[in-house]
A tleap script that builds the chain and sets N, CA, C and O, in Angstrom:
source leaprc.protein.ff14SB
mol = sequence {
  NMET GLY GLU LEU GLN CYS ARG VAL ALA PHE
  GLU TYR GLU ARG ALA ALA ALA LEU ARG ILE
  LEU GLN GLY ILE GLU GLN GLY LEU LEU SER
  THR ALA ASP SER TYR THR LEU VAL GLU GLU
  ALA ASP PRO THR LEU VAL TYR LEU ILE ILE
  THR TRP LEU ARG THR ARG TYR ARG SER ASP
  PRO ALA ALA GLU GLY VAL ILE GLY ARG LEU
  VAL GLU LEU CYS GLU ALA TYR PRO ALA VAL
  THR GLU MET VAL LYS GLN GLY LYS GLU ASP
  SER VAL VAL GLU TRP PHE GLU ASP GLY TYR
  SER TYR ARG ALA LEU GLU ALA GLU GLU PHE
  VAL ASP LEU ILE VAL ASP LYS LEU GLU CSER
}
set mol.1.N position { 11.615 60.601 -30.876 }
set mol.1.CA position { 12.712 60.138 -30.036 }
set mol.1.C position { 13.680 59.371 -30.926 }
set mol.1.O position { 13.265 58.535 -31.728 }
set mol.2.N position { 14.963 59.655 -30.784 }
set mol.2.CA position { 15.969 58.992 -31.584 }
set mol.2.C position { 16.200 57.555 -31.154 }
set mol.2.O position { 15.753 57.121 -30.092 }
set mol.3.N position { 16.904 56.833 -32.000 }
set mol.3.CA position { 17.170 55.415 -31.712 }
set mol.3.C position { 17.947 55.243 -30.410 }
set mol.3.O position { 17.656 54.344 -29.621 }
set mol.4.N position { 18.930 56.102 -30.190 }
set mol.4.CA position { 19.719 56.016 -28.951 }
set mol.4.C position { 18.845 56.277 -27.729 }
set mol.4.O position { 18.956 55.575 -26.724 }
set mol.5.N position { 17.982 57.275 -27.811 }
set mol.5.CA position { 17.095 57.580 -26.694 }
set mol.5.C position { 16.139 56.420 -26.422 }
set mol.5.O position { 15.853 56.101 -25.267 }
set mol.6.N position { 15.653 55.799 -27.478 }
set mol.6.CA position { 14.756 54.642 -27.318 }
set mol.6.C position { 15.496 53.498 -26.631 }
set mol.6.O position { 14.956 52.839 -25.742 }
set mol.7.N position { 16.731 53.273 -27.053 }
set mol.7.CA position { 17.521 52.190 -26.470 }
set mol.7.C position { 17.808 52.450 -24.991 }
set mol.7.O position { 17.743 51.538 -24.166 }
set mol.8.N position { 18.125 53.699 -24.669 }
set mol.8.CA position { 18.393 54.066 -23.277 }
set mol.8.C position { 17.129 53.886 -22.442 }
set mol.8.O position { 17.194 53.366 -21.328 }
set mol.9.N position { 15.975 54.311 -22.968 }
set mol.9.CA position { 14.703 54.153 -22.260 }
set mol.9.C position { 14.405 52.676 -22.032 }
set mol.9.O position { 13.981 52.283 -20.946 }
set mol.10.N position { 14.629 51.853 -23.067 }
set mol.10.CA position { 14.398 50.415 -22.940 }
set mol.10.C position { 15.295 49.828 -21.856 }
set mol.10.O position { 14.818 49.084 -20.999 }
set mol.11.N position { 16.581 50.150 -21.882 }
set mol.11.CA position { 17.518 49.607 -20.900 }
set mol.11.C position { 17.171 50.053 -19.481 }
set mol.11.O position { 17.303 49.277 -18.534 }
set mol.12.N position { 16.734 51.288 -19.334 }
set mol.12.CA position { 16.323 51.784 -18.019 }
set mol.12.C position { 15.110 51.004 -17.512 }
set mol.12.O position { 15.103 50.530 -16.376 }
set mol.13.N position { 14.091 50.873 -18.351 }
set mol.13.CA position { 12.877 50.141 -17.978 }
set mol.13.C position { 13.191 48.681 -17.696 }
set mol.13.O position { 12.662 48.101 -16.749 }
set mol.14.N position { 14.042 48.092 -18.507 }
set mol.14.CA position { 14.433 46.699 -18.318 }
set mol.14.C position { 15.130 46.518 -16.973 }
set mol.14.O position { 14.811 45.594 -16.225 }
set mol.15.N position { 16.077 47.396 -16.667 }
set mol.15.CA position { 16.814 47.300 -15.404 }
set mol.15.C position { 15.883 47.488 -14.204 }
set mol.15.O position { 16.004 46.777 -13.207 }
set mol.16.N position { 14.960 48.439 -14.298 }
set mol.16.CA position { 14.026 48.678 -13.202 }
set mol.16.C position { 13.114 47.464 -13.008 }
set mol.16.O position { 12.868 47.051 -11.875 }
set mol.17.N position { 12.613 46.893 -14.105 }
set mol.17.CA position { 11.735 45.724 -14.018 }
set mol.17.C position { 12.476 44.529 -13.424 }
set mol.17.O position { 11.944 43.824 -12.567 }
set mol.18.N position { 13.688 44.309 -13.878 }
set mol.18.CA position { 14.481 43.193 -13.364 }
set mol.18.C position { 14.809 43.402 -11.887 }
set mol.18.O position { 14.849 42.445 -11.114 }
set mol.19.N position { 15.038 44.633 -11.506 }
set mol.19.CA position { 15.331 44.933 -10.097 }
set mol.19.C position { 14.114 44.638 -9.224 }
set mol.19.O position { 14.256 44.103 -8.124 }
set mol.20.N position { 12.914 44.984 -9.707 }
set mol.20.CA position { 11.693 44.664 -8.958 }
set mol.20.C position { 11.575 43.157 -8.804 }
set mol.20.O position { 11.414 42.650 -7.694 }
set mol.21.N position { 11.654 42.440 -9.921 }
set mol.21.CA position { 11.475 40.989 -9.909 }
set mol.21.C position { 12.511 40.317 -9.017 }
set mol.21.O position { 12.157 39.536 -8.134 }
set mol.22.N position { 13.773 40.612 -9.240 }
set mol.22.CA position { 14.829 39.965 -8.465 }
set mol.22.C position { 14.851 40.440 -7.017 }
set mol.22.O position { 15.212 39.677 -6.121 }
set mol.23.N position { 14.471 41.687 -6.780 }
set mol.23.CA position { 14.423 42.202 -5.417 }
set mol.23.C position { 13.432 41.425 -4.573 }
set mol.23.O position { 13.703 41.102 -3.417 }
set mol.24.N position { 12.270 41.124 -5.164 }
set mol.24.CA position { 11.263 40.337 -4.453 }
set mol.24.C position { 11.675 38.869 -4.417 }
set mol.24.O position { 11.602 38.217 -3.376 }
set mol.25.N position { 12.100 38.368 -5.547 }
set mol.25.CA position { 12.455 36.947 -5.646 }
set mol.25.C position { 13.587 36.568 -4.700 }
set mol.25.O position { 13.511 35.552 -4.009 }
set mol.26.N position { 14.617 37.372 -4.670 }
set mol.26.CA position { 15.810 37.034 -3.907 }
set mol.26.C position { 15.889 37.750 -2.559 }
set mol.26.O position { 16.831 37.540 -1.796 }
set mol.27.N position { 14.910 38.583 -2.272 }
set mol.27.CA position { 14.908 39.310 -1.004 }
set mol.27.C position { 15.990 40.368 -0.937 }
set mol.27.O position { 16.500 40.667 0.143 }
set mol.28.N position { 16.347 40.939 -2.080 }
set mol.28.CA position { 17.428 41.914 -2.139 }
set mol.28.C position { 16.998 43.322 -1.763 }
set mol.28.O position { 17.840 44.179 -1.495 }
set mol.29.N position { 15.683 43.567 -1.742 }
set mol.29.CA position { 15.164 44.900 -1.435 }
set mol.29.C position { 14.247 44.836 -0.222 }
set mol.29.O position { 13.581 43.830 0.020 }
set mol.30.N position { 14.226 45.910 0.520 }
set mol.30.CA position { 13.252 46.023 1.597 }
set mol.30.C position { 11.870 46.205 0.971 }
set mol.30.O position { 11.754 46.489 -0.221 }
set mol.31.N position { 10.844 46.042 1.767 }
set mol.31.CA position { 9.486 46.254 1.274 }
set mol.31.C position { 9.325 47.686 0.775 }
set mol.31.O position { 8.709 47.913 -0.267 }
set mol.32.N position { 9.867 48.645 1.503 }
set mol.32.CA position { 9.764 50.053 1.107 }
set mol.32.C position { 10.496 50.313 -0.209 }
set mol.32.O position { 9.983 51.029 -1.069 }
set mol.33.N position { 11.679 49.743 -0.371 }
set mol.33.CA position { 12.432 49.924 -1.616 }
set mol.33.C position { 11.716 49.261 -2.796 }
set mol.33.O position { 11.699 49.804 -3.900 }
set mol.34.N position { 11.132 48.094 -2.559 }
set mol.34.CA position { 10.358 47.426 -3.609 }
set mol.34.C position { 9.192 48.306 -4.027 }
set mol.34.O position { 8.919 48.463 -5.217 }
set mol.35.N position { 8.509 48.878 -3.049 }
set mol.35.CA position { 7.361 49.718 -3.362 }
set mol.35.C position { 7.777 50.959 -4.154 }
set mol.35.O position { 7.075 51.368 -5.078 }
set mol.36.N position { 8.896 51.547 -3.801 }
set mol.36.CA position { 9.361 52.724 -4.528 }
set mol.36.C position { 9.511 52.409 -6.009 }
set mol.36.O position { 9.128 53.218 -6.854 }
set mol.37.N position { 10.060 51.246 -6.335 }
set mol.37.CA position { 10.211 50.846 -7.738 }
set mol.37.C position { 8.871 50.487 -8.374 }
set mol.37.O position { 8.596 50.860 -9.515 }
set mol.38.N position { 8.048 49.768 -7.635 }
set mol.38.CA position { 6.736 49.368 -8.155 }
set mol.38.C position { 5.880 50.597 -8.439 }
set mol.38.O position { 5.190 50.658 -9.457 }
set mol.39.N position { 5.927 51.562 -7.547 }
set mol.39.CA position { 5.130 52.777 -7.676 }
set mol.39.C position { 5.421 53.505 -8.998 }
set mol.39.O position { 4.528 54.126 -9.575 }
set mol.40.N position { 6.652 53.429 -9.466 }
set mol.40.CA position { 7.056 54.110 -10.694 }
set mol.40.C position { 6.803 53.273 -11.946 }
set mol.40.O position { 6.930 53.774 -13.063 }
set mol.41.N position { 6.448 52.014 -11.767 }
set mol.41.CA position { 6.312 51.091 -12.890 }
set mol.41.C position { 4.908 51.133 -13.498 }
set mol.41.O position { 3.947 51.590 -12.878 }
set mol.42.N position { 4.831 50.651 -14.704 }
set mol.42.CA position { 3.567 50.499 -15.412 }
set mol.42.C position { 2.739 49.416 -14.703 }
set mol.42.O position { 3.279 48.354 -14.391 }
set mol.43.N position { 1.459 49.649 -14.442 }
set mol.43.CA position { 0.632 48.637 -13.769 }
set mol.43.C position { 0.619 47.282 -14.490 }
set mol.43.O position { 0.547 46.238 -13.842 }
set mol.44.N position { 0.687 47.296 -15.795 }
set mol.44.CA position { 0.723 46.038 -16.550 }
set mol.44.C position { 1.988 45.263 -16.228 }
set mol.44.O position { 1.948 44.046 -16.047 }
set mol.45.N position { 3.097 45.959 -16.157 }
set mol.45.CA position { 4.367 45.333 -15.802 }
set mol.45.C position { 4.288 44.757 -14.384 }
set mol.45.O position { 4.751 43.644 -14.135 }
set mol.46.N position { 3.707 45.512 -13.472 }
set mol.46.CA position { 3.567 45.051 -12.085 }
set mol.46.C position { 2.724 43.777 -12.041 }
set mol.46.O position { 3.092 42.806 -11.380 }
set mol.47.N position { 1.598 43.784 -12.744 }
set mol.47.CA position { 0.750 42.589 -12.787 }
set mol.47.C position { 1.533 41.389 -13.313 }
set mol.47.O position { 1.511 40.314 -12.714 }
set mol.48.N position { 2.218 41.576 -14.423 }
set mol.48.CA position { 2.937 40.464 -15.047 }
set mol.48.C position { 4.074 39.952 -14.164 }
set mol.48.O position { 4.278 38.742 -14.072 }
set mol.49.N position { 4.811 40.845 -13.517 }
set mol.49.CA position { 5.899 40.419 -12.624 }
set mol.49.C position { 5.343 39.628 -11.438 }
set mol.49.O position { 5.857 38.562 -11.099 }
set mol.50.N position { 4.305 40.150 -10.821 }
set mol.50.CA position { 3.738 39.461 -9.659 }
set mol.50.C position { 3.154 38.110 -10.071 }
set mol.50.O position { 3.300 37.125 -9.348 }
set mol.51.N position { 2.503 38.061 -11.213 }
set mol.51.CA position { 1.946 36.798 -11.691 }
set mol.51.C position { 3.058 35.821 -12.037 }
set mol.51.O position { 2.934 34.626 -11.769 }
set mol.52.N position { 4.141 36.308 -12.628 }
set mol.52.CA position { 5.295 35.443 -12.941 }
set mol.52.C position { 5.839 34.832 -11.646 }
set mol.52.O position { 6.094 33.630 -11.579 }
set mol.53.N position { 6.013 35.671 -10.620 }
set mol.53.CA position { 6.534 35.177 -9.340 }
set mol.53.C position { 5.585 34.169 -8.705 }
set mol.53.O position { 6.026 33.118 -8.241 }
set mol.54.N position { 4.302 34.468 -8.678 }
set mol.54.CA position { 3.313 33.541 -8.093 }
set mol.54.C position { 3.308 32.212 -8.838 }
set mol.54.O position { 3.280 31.145 -8.225 }
set mol.55.N position { 3.335 32.286 -10.153 }
set mol.55.CA position { 3.303 31.069 -10.966 }
set mol.55.C position { 4.572 30.251 -10.795 }
set mol.55.O position { 4.513 29.035 -10.614 }
set mol.56.N position { 5.695 30.903 -10.851 }
set mol.56.CA position { 6.983 30.205 -10.755 }
set mol.56.C position { 7.210 29.562 -9.392 }
set mol.56.O position { 7.855 28.518 -9.293 }
set mol.57.N position { 6.686 30.182 -8.350 }
set mol.57.CA position { 6.963 29.708 -6.995 }
set mol.57.C position { 5.786 28.988 -6.353 }
set mol.57.O position { 5.812 28.701 -5.156 }
set mol.58.N position { 4.769 28.698 -7.128 }
set mol.58.CA position { 3.581 28.034 -6.598 }
set mol.58.C position { 3.936 26.741 -5.866 }
set mol.58.O position { 3.409 26.480 -4.784 }
set mol.59.N position { 4.817 25.936 -6.438 }
set mol.59.CA position { 5.162 24.654 -5.816 }
set mol.59.C position { 6.672 24.508 -5.610 }
set mol.59.O position { 7.208 23.401 -5.658 }
set mol.60.N position { 7.337 25.615 -5.385 }
set mol.60.CA position { 8.791 25.626 -5.205 }
set mol.60.C position { 9.118 25.673 -3.710 }
set mol.60.O position { 8.404 26.325 -2.947 }
set mol.61.N position { 10.196 24.985 -3.277 }
set mol.61.CA position { 10.577 25.028 -1.861 }
set mol.61.C position { 10.868 26.452 -1.353 }
set mol.61.O position { 10.726 26.726 -0.162 }
set mol.62.N position { 11.271 27.347 -2.253 }
set mol.62.CA position { 11.564 28.728 -1.857 }
set mol.62.C position { 10.312 29.600 -1.839 }
set mol.62.O position { 10.400 30.803 -1.598 }
set mol.63.N position { 9.154 29.005 -2.092 }
set mol.63.CA position { 7.907 29.766 -2.215 }
set mol.63.C position { 7.584 30.584 -0.973 }
set mol.63.O position { 7.105 31.713 -1.080 }
set mol.64.N position { 7.839 30.031 0.188 }
set mol.64.CA position { 7.472 30.728 1.417 }
set mol.64.C position { 8.093 32.124 1.486 }
set mol.64.O position { 7.413 33.092 1.826 }
set mol.65.N position { 9.361 32.225 1.170 }
set mol.65.CA position { 10.030 33.530 1.212 }
set mol.65.C position { 9.525 34.476 0.141 }
set mol.65.O position { 9.235 35.640 0.419 }
set mol.66.N position { 9.418 33.981 -1.082 }
set mol.66.CA position { 8.998 34.832 -2.202 }
set mol.66.C position { 7.554 35.285 -2.016 }
set mol.66.O position { 7.253 36.476 -2.102 }
set mol.67.N position { 6.677 34.340 -1.765 }
set mol.67.CA position { 5.261 34.687 -1.589 }
set mol.67.C position { 5.079 35.550 -0.342 }
set mol.67.O position { 4.245 36.455 -0.322 }
set mol.68.N position { 5.853 35.270 0.684 }
set mol.68.CA position { 5.802 36.090 1.893 }
set mol.68.C position { 6.163 37.542 1.613 }
set mol.68.O position { 5.530 38.455 2.143 }
set mol.69.N position { 7.178 37.756 0.783 }
set mol.69.CA position { 7.569 39.127 0.427 }
set mol.69.C position { 6.485 39.802 -0.407 }
set mol.69.O position { 6.234 40.996 -0.243 }
set mol.70.N position { 5.842 39.054 -1.294 }
set mol.70.CA position { 4.735 39.613 -2.087 }
set mol.70.C position { 3.578 40.031 -1.184 }
set mol.70.O position { 3.028 41.123 -1.330 }
set mol.71.N position { 3.217 39.160 -0.256 }
set mol.71.CA position { 2.123 39.454 0.670 }
set mol.71.C position { 2.476 40.679 1.509 }
set mol.71.O position { 1.647 41.571 1.689 }
set mol.72.N position { 3.689 40.724 2.017 }
set mol.72.CA position { 4.126 41.860 2.828 }
set mol.72.C position { 4.043 43.164 2.037 }
set mol.72.O position { 3.595 44.182 2.562 }
set mol.73.N position { 4.472 43.135 0.786 }
set mol.73.CA position { 4.425 44.319 -0.074 }
set mol.73.C position { 2.982 44.784 -0.273 }
set mol.73.O position { 2.686 45.972 -0.143 }
set mol.74.N position { 2.093 43.852 -0.586 }
set mol.74.CA position { 0.692 44.199 -0.837 }
set mol.74.C position { -0.027 44.655 0.427 }
set mol.74.O position { -0.887 45.534 0.366 }
set mol.75.N position { 0.314 44.071 1.564 }
set mol.75.CA position { -0.313 44.480 2.824 }
set mol.75.C position { 0.192 45.841 3.285 }
set mol.75.O position { -0.583 46.655 3.788 }
set mol.76.N position { 1.476 46.089 3.118 }
set mol.76.CA position { 2.054 47.365 3.543 }
set mol.76.C position { 1.649 48.507 2.612 }
set mol.76.O position { 1.528 49.654 3.041 }
set mol.77.N position { 1.442 48.186 1.345 }
set mol.77.CA position { 1.123 49.195 0.334 }
set mol.77.C position { -0.062 48.723 -0.511 }
set mol.77.O position { 0.133 48.131 -1.572 }
set mol.78.N position { -1.293 48.982 -0.046 }
set mol.78.CA position { -2.482 48.533 -0.781 }
set mol.78.C position { -2.551 49.053 -2.222 }
set mol.78.O position { -3.257 48.474 -3.048 }
set mol.79.N position { -1.840 50.117 -2.529 }
set mol.79.CA position { -1.820 50.630 -3.904 }
set mol.79.C position { -1.264 49.593 -4.877 }
set mol.79.O position { -1.593 49.618 -6.063 }
set mol.80.N position { -0.433 48.692 -4.390 }
set mol.80.CA position { 0.123 47.638 -5.245 }
set mol.80.C position { -1.008 46.744 -5.749 }
set mol.80.O position { -1.052 46.394 -6.928 }
set mol.81.N position { -1.915 46.378 -4.857 }
set mol.81.CA position { -3.048 45.533 -5.234 }
set mol.81.C position { -3.905 46.236 -6.291 }
set mol.81.O position { -4.380 45.602 -7.232 }
set mol.82.N position { -4.094 47.525 -6.132 }
set mol.82.CA position { -4.856 48.296 -7.121 }
set mol.82.C position { -4.135 48.331 -8.462 }
set mol.82.O position { -4.769 48.222 -9.511 }
set mol.83.N position { -2.814 48.483 -8.433 }
set mol.83.CA position { -2.032 48.464 -9.679 }
set mol.83.C position { -2.173 47.121 -10.381 }
set mol.83.O position { -2.309 47.062 -11.603 }
set mol.84.N position { -2.140 46.048 -9.606 }
set mol.84.CA position { -2.269 44.703 -10.165 }
set mol.84.C position { -3.627 44.554 -10.847 }
set mol.84.O position { -3.711 44.044 -11.964 }
set mol.85.N position { -4.688 44.997 -10.177 }
set mol.85.CA position { -6.028 44.923 -10.761 }
set mol.85.C position { -6.103 45.726 -12.055 }
set mol.85.O position { -6.673 45.271 -13.047 }
set mol.86.N position { -5.530 46.909 -12.034 }
set mol.86.CA position { -5.528 47.765 -13.219 }
set mol.86.C position { -4.708 47.131 -14.341 }
set mol.86.O position { -5.146 47.106 -15.491 }
set mol.87.N position { -3.538 46.626 -14.016 }
set mol.87.CA position { -2.656 46.030 -15.017 }
set mol.87.C position { -3.230 44.793 -15.665 }
set mol.87.O position { -2.974 44.528 -16.839 }
set mol.88.N position { -4.007 44.031 -14.909 }
set mol.88.CA position { -4.591 42.788 -15.425 }
set mol.88.C position { -5.503 43.043 -16.622 }
set mol.88.O position { -5.676 42.167 -17.470 }
set mol.89.N position { -6.079 44.228 -16.693 }
set mol.89.CA position { -7.027 44.566 -17.754 }
set mol.89.C position { -6.357 44.957 -19.071 }
set mol.89.O position { -7.046 45.090 -20.082 }
set mol.90.N position { -5.058 45.141 -19.090 }
set mol.90.CA position { -4.357 45.594 -20.295 }
set mol.90.C position { -4.296 44.486 -21.342 }
set mol.90.O position { -4.158 43.311 -21.003 }
set mol.91.N position { -4.398 44.861 -22.600 }
set mol.91.CA position { -4.349 43.889 -23.696 }
set mol.91.C position { -2.998 43.186 -23.802 }
set mol.91.O position { -2.916 42.106 -24.387 }
set mol.92.N position { -1.947 43.771 -23.253 }
set mol.92.CA position { -0.632 43.131 -23.266 }
set mol.92.C position { -0.661 41.839 -22.439 }
set mol.92.O position { 0.022 40.870 -22.772 }
set mol.93.N position { -1.447 41.829 -21.371 }
set mol.93.CA position { -1.571 40.622 -20.543 }
set mol.93.C position { -2.182 39.499 -21.379 }
set mol.93.O position { -1.686 38.372 -21.372 }
set mol.94.N position { -3.248 39.807 -22.090 }
set mol.94.CA position { -3.883 38.803 -22.945 }
set mol.94.C position { -2.906 38.326 -24.022 }
set mol.94.O position { -2.813 37.130 -24.295 }
set mol.95.N position { -2.184 39.259 -24.628 }
set mol.95.CA position { -1.184 38.911 -25.640 }
set mol.95.C position { -0.156 37.935 -25.056 }
set mol.95.O position { 0.170 36.921 -25.672 }
set mol.96.N position { 0.344 38.252 -23.868 }
set mol.96.CA position { 1.352 37.393 -23.251 }
set mol.96.C position { 0.768 36.028 -22.903 }
set mol.96.O position { 1.337 34.995 -23.255 }
set mol.97.N position { -0.356 36.027 -22.220 }
set mol.97.CA position { -0.928 34.763 -21.739 }
set mol.97.C position { -1.436 33.873 -22.870 }
set mol.97.O position { -1.510 32.655 -22.708 }
set mol.98.N position { -1.783 34.456 -23.997 }
set mol.98.CA position { -2.195 33.659 -25.162 }
set mol.98.C position { -1.004 33.021 -25.876 }
set mol.98.O position { -1.133 31.961 -26.488 }
set mol.99.N position { 0.149 33.671 -25.795 }
set mol.99.CA position { 1.288 33.196 -26.580 }
set mol.99.C position { 2.471 32.638 -25.809 }
set mol.99.O position { 3.368 32.032 -26.395 }
set mol.100.N position { 2.476 32.837 -24.499 }
set mol.100.CA position { 3.640 32.450 -23.706 }
set mol.100.C position { 3.214 31.780 -22.403 }
set mol.100.O position { 2.050 31.828 -22.004 }
set mol.101.N position { 4.183 31.163 -21.762 }
set mol.101.CA position { 3.964 30.528 -20.465 }
set mol.101.C position { 4.868 31.199 -19.434 }
set mol.101.O position { 6.062 31.383 -19.671 }
set mol.102.N position { 4.295 31.557 -18.301 }
set mol.102.CA position { 5.095 32.160 -17.230 }
set mol.102.C position { 6.220 31.216 -16.807 }
set mol.102.O position { 7.341 31.655 -16.549 }
set mol.103.N position { 5.921 29.941 -16.740 }
set mol.103.CA position { 6.906 28.959 -16.285 }
set mol.103.C position { 8.029 28.717 -17.292 }
set mol.103.O position { 9.132 28.328 -16.910 }
set mol.104.N position { 7.755 28.944 -18.564 }
set mol.104.CA position { 8.728 28.624 -19.608 }
set mol.104.C position { 9.831 29.669 -19.743 }
set mol.104.O position { 10.873 29.393 -20.337 }
set mol.105.N position { 9.617 30.847 -19.206 }
set mol.105.CA position { 10.575 31.937 -19.392 }
set mol.105.C position { 11.360 32.215 -18.112 }
set mol.105.O position { 10.786 32.339 -17.030 }
set mol.106.N position { 12.663 32.309 -18.253 }
set mol.106.CA position { 13.510 32.717 -17.133 }
set mol.106.C position { 13.349 34.224 -16.930 }
set mol.106.O position { 12.854 34.922 -17.815 }
set mol.107.N position { 13.760 34.713 -15.786 }
set mol.107.CA position { 13.532 36.101 -15.389 }
set mol.107.C position { 13.966 37.114 -16.447 }
set mol.107.O position { 13.170 37.968 -16.841 }
set mol.108.N position { 15.198 37.035 -16.908 }
set mol.108.CA position { 15.692 38.037 -17.853 }
set mol.108.C position { 14.977 37.954 -19.190 }
set mol.108.O position { 14.660 38.983 -19.787 }
set mol.109.N position { 14.723 36.765 -19.658 }
set mol.109.CA position { 14.003 36.581 -20.920 }
set mol.109.C position { 12.577 37.142 -20.796 }
set mol.109.O position { 12.089 37.819 -21.700 }
set mol.110.N position { 11.932 36.856 -19.687 }
set mol.110.CA position { 10.583 37.344 -19.419 }
set mol.110.C position { 10.564 38.878 -19.407 }
set mol.110.O position { 9.734 39.494 -20.075 }
set mol.111.N position { 11.469 39.483 -18.657 }
set mol.111.CA position { 11.522 40.941 -18.546 }
set mol.111.C position { 11.809 41.573 -19.909 }
set mol.111.O position { 11.165 42.555 -20.277 }
set mol.112.N position { 12.755 41.029 -20.653 }
set mol.112.CA position { 13.063 41.570 -21.985 }
set mol.112.C position { 11.827 41.570 -22.874 }
set mol.112.O position { 11.522 42.568 -23.527 }
set mol.113.N position { 11.125 40.456 -22.896 }
set mol.113.CA position { 9.942 40.304 -23.731 }
set mol.113.C position { 8.859 41.314 -23.344 }
set mol.113.O position { 8.284 41.977 -24.208 }
set mol.114.N position { 8.588 41.424 -22.058 }
set mol.114.CA position { 7.522 42.304 -21.584 }
set mol.114.C position { 7.874 43.771 -21.778 }
set mol.114.O position { 7.047 44.541 -22.267 }
set mol.115.N position { 9.075 44.168 -21.406 }
set mol.115.CA position { 9.470 45.570 -21.549 }
set mol.115.C position { 9.482 45.952 -23.021 }
set mol.115.O position { 9.053 47.048 -23.381 }
set mol.116.N position { 9.972 45.056 -23.876 }
set mol.116.CA position { 9.975 45.343 -25.312 }
set mol.116.C position { 8.551 45.581 -25.818 }
set mol.116.O position { 8.307 46.518 -26.578 }
set mol.117.N position { 7.626 44.744 -25.398 }
set mol.117.CA position { 6.232 44.889 -25.830 }
set mol.117.C position { 5.624 46.171 -25.278 }
set mol.117.O position { 4.925 46.879 -26.004 }
set mol.118.N position { 5.871 46.484 -24.019 }
set mol.118.CA position { 5.318 47.703 -23.423 }
set mol.118.C position { 5.911 48.967 -24.028 }
set mol.118.O position { 5.237 49.992 -24.122 }
set mol.119.N position { 7.173 48.891 -24.436 }
set mol.119.CA position { 7.842 50.054 -25.014 }
set mol.119.C position { 7.502 50.269 -26.485 }
set mol.119.O position { 7.743 51.345 -27.033 }
set mol.120.N position { 6.938 49.233 -27.125 }
set mol.120.CA position { 6.628 49.373 -28.562 }
set mol.120.C position { 5.267 49.966 -28.796 }
set mol.120.O position { 4.862 50.146 -29.944 }
savepdb mol mol.pdb
quit
């Protein structure tokens, strides 16, 4: 794959990952639309995004909405829970959790880091 193709693939994956994260975080997507994007994503990415959201909103006043959307997604589409379980086992999760903090990274920085690692 050429450099341009790699860059296009990275940008596509980055945009899709950010859309999942922000769609759930900000309530910009319906549950069905969120699932459509999640279904196409790498299980490791899904695990990391959901864990980032849970960690970031654990004690935040906006937690009710964000966590509520996560619960709704997982209840409506049990395959999401299976993807999360599968993704948790990937070595990229260990790499991230050993070297980074979910709370320390803003959404775009987090997505860039994860997509770059998954694409390499």
